[in-house]
N, C-alpha and C positions, 0 to 999 in steps of 0.2 A: 326591442324593435317596435312593439306596439303597446300603448298605454291608454286605458279607458277610464274616464271619470264621469259619474252620474251626478247631475245637479238640477236644482229647480230654478225657474225663471220667475222671480218674485214680481217683476214689472209686468207680467202677462197674466196675473191672477184673474180667474173667472169670477162671476157673480156669486157662485156657491163657495168661494174661498179656496178653490183648488188651483194649484200652479202647475204649468206644464213641466214635464221631466225631459231633460236634454242629455245627450252624451257629448263629451269632448274627447275625440279620438286623436291621439298623437302617433303618427307613423313616419318613420325616417325623419324625425325632427320637424315635421310639418303637421299642423293641426287643422281639424275640421270640427264642426258641430253638427249634430244630427238630432232632429226632433223625434222622440219615441212615440208620440201620439198618446202618451199616458199622463195621468194627473194625480196629484196628491196635495193635501193641504200643507201649508208651511208648518203648522202646529204638529201634525202627525210625522212629518219629515224629521223634525227636531226630536220628538219624543221617541222615535224608533232609531235614533242615531243613524239617519240616512238609510233606513231599512236594514241595519246591521244587527239589531237586537232580535230576540225571539219574538216573532209576530203572533198576535192573537186573532186578528181579523182576517177572514178568508180573502177579502178583496186585496189586502196588502200582501198576503202570501202569494196570490196569483201574480200580482205586480212584481214581486221580488223574483219569482220564478222566470217571468218574462224577461226581466232585465239581465238575469244571470245567463239565460240562453242567448240573449243578444250579445253579451260580452264574450261568451264562449265562441259564438259564430265569428266574431271579429278576430279572435285569437287564432281560430282554425284557418281563416283566410290568410292571415299574416304568416302562419307557419307553413302553409302550402306554398306561398310565394317565395319564402326563404329556402325551402327545400328544393324547389325547382329553379332557384336563382332568377326569378322574374322580378323585374323592377317596374313599379307603377308610380305615377304621380299621385299626389294626395287626392286629387279630384277623381282619378281613375279608381283609387282605393275606395272612395266613397260610393262610386257606382257599384263596385263589387259587393259592398255591404248591403246596398239597397236592392241587389239582385238584378240590376239593369245591365244591358249590354254595353261594353266599352266600344265606342265608335273608333274606327281606324283614324289615327291622327294624320290629317292631310297637311302637307307642307304649303307654306305661302311662297309667293314668288321671291320675297326677300330672304326667306329661309334657304331657298335653292341658290340664290346669288351668294349668300354668305358661306354656304358649304363649299361652293366652287372657289371663292376668294381665299378661304382658309387654306385649301389645298394648294392654290396657286402661290400663296405667300411662302409655303414651304419650298416650292420649286425655286422661288426667288432667292431664298436663304442659301440654297446649295448651288446657286449660279446657273441653273438651267433655264430660267426665265428672267426677264428684266423687270426692275422696279417700276419703270415707266409704263409697262403693260399692266402691272398690278394697279397703278393709279387710275388707269382707264377703266378697269373693272370696278374699282371702288367708286368712280364717278358715275358709272352706270347704276350702281346700287342707290346712290343718292338721288339721281334723277327719277328712278322708279318710285322711290319712297315719297318724294315730294308730289309726284303725280297721283299716287294712291291716296295720300292725305287730302289733296285738293279735290279729287274726283269722288272718292268714296268715304271720306271722313275717317279713314283708318289706314295704317301702314300695311296691315296683314290681309292682303287679298290672296285668297287661296289659289293655288296654281290651276285647279280645275275650273276656275272662273276666267282664266286667260283665254279668251276666244278672239275671233277676228275683230269684233267690236272693240274689245279692250286694246288690241294691238294698234288699230288705226286711230283710236282716240289718243293713245299714247304718242303715236307719230305726229298727230295734229298738235298736241300740247307742246311737244319738244320743238316742233318747227315754228310755231307762232307765239307761244306763251312763256316758254322756259327762259329764265333770266340767269345770267352768269357774268359777273364782273361788269355790270352795267349794260350788257348787251342782251337784246331781246331776240329769242329764237335761235335755232341751231341750223346751220347751212346743210344742204342735202348730203354732201359726202360724209361729213362728220356724223350726221343723223344715221345714215345707212351703216356706218362703222359701229355705232352704238348698238344697233339691232343685230349686227353680225356678232358682237360680243354676247348679247343675250342668247343668240342661237347657240354659240359655243358653250355658254354656261349650262343651258338646258340639255345639250348633247352630253355633257359630263354627267348630269343628273340621270339621264337615260342609261348611260354606261354603268353607273353605280346602282342601277335598278331602284332609284328613288321614285322615278316617274316612268310611265310606259311610253309616252310619245312626246315629241318636242312641239309645243304649241306655236313656236316662232317660225316653224318651217313654212308657214303660209305667207310670211312677209315677203314681198316681192320688190322692195325698193332697190334701185340700182345706182352704183357709183357713176357720176357723170365725169367722163374722162376729159380732163383739161390739159392743155399744153404745159408740160413741165418747164419751169424756168431754169435755164442753164447758161453758162458763160461761153462765149466764143473764144477762140484761141487768143484773139487780140485783147479781149477783156481780161482773160486769165493772166496774160503777160503784164497788163497794167497793174494788177494787184501785186504780182510777184516783184515787179520792179520798184514798187513804192516802199520806202523805208520810213517807218513811223517813229517819231521821237518819244511818243508816249508808250511806255513798256507794255501796258495792257493791250493796246491796239496791235502792237507788233506780235504779241503772243497769239492773239485771236486770229490775226492774219495767217500765222504759221499753222494753227490748228485747222483753219478753213482750207488752206492749200493742201494740207495733209489729206483731208477728206476728198478734195478734188482729184488727187492722184492715187487714192486707194479705194474710194467708194464707200468707206466706212461711215455708218450712221453715228450720231453723237454718243449714244449709249454704248456702242462697241468701241469707238475710237478712244474714248477716255478710260476704258478698262484695260487697254493694251499695256503690257510690260515687256521687259527685255526677254522674258521667257517665250514670248510670241514670235521672236525673230529666229529663223533657222537658216542654215546654208545648205544648198543642195550639192549634188555631186560635181556640178560645174562651177561651184563657188559663187552661185547667184544667191542673193539674200531674198528671203520671203517673209511675209507676215502670215502666220497660220493661227486661226482661231475659229470658234463657232459663233454665228450670229445669235445673240440672246433672244431676239424676237422669234426666229424660226428654228433655232437649234441646228441649222445646217452649216456645213463647213464652208469657209470663205477664205481661200488661200490667195494672196495677192503678192505679186513680185514687187520688190522695193525699187522704184524708179529713182533716177538721180535727184530730182527735186525733193523726193521724200527723204532720201539719205541726208541731203543737205539740211533739212529741217530737224531731223533726229539728232544730228551732230551738235546742234545748238543746245539741246537739253539733256545730253547724255550724262551729265554730272549732277542732275537734280533729283536723283532717286531711281527707283525701279520702273516707275511709269514712263512711257515713251513721250507723253505730252503733258504739259501743265494742266492742272485741274481748273475747270471753270463751269459754272452752271449753264444749262442750255438757254435759260431765260436771258442771262447776261450776255451770252454769246450772240444771240440774235440782235440784242440792242446795240452791241459794239459793232456788229456787221453792218448795221444801218449807218452807223457813224463812218465806217470805212468807205462805204459806197458813196456817201455824201462828199467825203474829202477828195476822192479820186474822180468825182463827177460821173459815177456810174448810175444810169437811170434804170436800175433793177432792184427788186426787193431781195436783198441777200439774206439767206437763212442757211442752216445746216444742210437742208435738203437740196438747195441749189448746188452745193458742192457735190453731193451724191449724183445728182442729175448730170453735172458737168463731167464727172468721171465716166458715166455711162455713154454720153454722147460725144463730146469734144475729145476727150482723152483716149477713149477706147474705140467705139464704133466709128468715129470720125477718122481714125487712123488705121482702119481696116481689120481690127480685131474681130474674130468671129463672134456672132451673137451668143453662141453656146458658151464660149469662154467668158464673155462679159457676164452672162447670167450666173455662172459658177462663182465668179469673183464677187458679185453683188450679194450672193447668198440667197438668190431667188429659188423657190421650190419648184417653179414651173417656168418654161421658156416664155409663156404668155405674159408674165410680169415684165419681162425685159423687152418684149416686142413694142411696147408703148414708146420706149426711148428711141427705137429705130424709126418709128413713124414721125416722132418729133424731129429727128435728125434729117429725115427726108424733106420736111418742110424747110429746115435750115439750108439744106443743099439747094432746094428750089429757089430760095431767095438769093443765095449767092450766085447761082447760075443766071438768074434774071439780071443781076448787077453786071455779070460778065457779058451777057448779051447786049446790054445797053452800051458797054464800052466799045464793042465791035461795031455797033450801029453809028457811033460817033467818030469812027476812024475815017 
């Protein structure tokens, strides 16, 4: 477990011809060197066979006794650690030999993020969390790493150094200086979500008793609520009634419409299989699953437009829908919008918003039921869609009022 070698450093010989004696200590396959503070000439070192022969000089006897006691001390320390099953780094072992206190190892902010991300990756592997969420946490780690290097010249900023100044300097850096794919700065809502991720990460560290308090609790950034883009009934019908000769566009249209009539986000929709379809006592078909993002149940009845879409792909395997990446999906949706002359930026989430507004709330479905189908953890998350719908109703009623005025 431990091995000690005594040697002289010939390149550090003093004017009187004596060389310093050093120890090379190997512990758990790691090595350190220690200066003993003792000296001997190279000539006497060789003549005494490294002090292993019978010694005549009192000075050399004392030196030999000192080195033997030092080696014995090192062995005792190693034996004690092994007996009590304690594990030390080689640097901590060196401090033990020198009789110095071992300072408590303090984690850095990157250590904390990595510990959380490693745990989160295990949840992804067993299907309890989504890989998309893991990518966000990994992105957070990279942003913090770059900020630390640019600001402090090192990646390893200890967590006890994370104060208000650090937090708001990080916010300023991300907002104005961070670069990603040619874009400078991160917009407010994305920025606040990154800090929410950091707060979640540190809450995990508190729960695991790695740290005592969450330094990011002091962050007060707020999401700026913007009107969610959704399709009106007329716009939804325009997409449904369009048949594309290009197969990829037809498939993307079907996936998009599926989300419009179920409210499933991309990460959930593309994971659905035949096993997620059940029939209730009244012979109504349902899609039953848990949202990966929140882990909440999200049971949605299969409406006729959904059944029509599923019937097109029922012979293509266990998956309900054809596989396609989110990035390509959004690119193809833009192409679809252009072809049908729709002046809206179509994305996966436009479909989800359309389900919440036009398909459900707009047809009198109670907001509590809409919240359950969307997999929201609180009704407050769903209320935003109701506000958006109120604005839409207001615009439609204004148009209706104008018709009456012109009669």
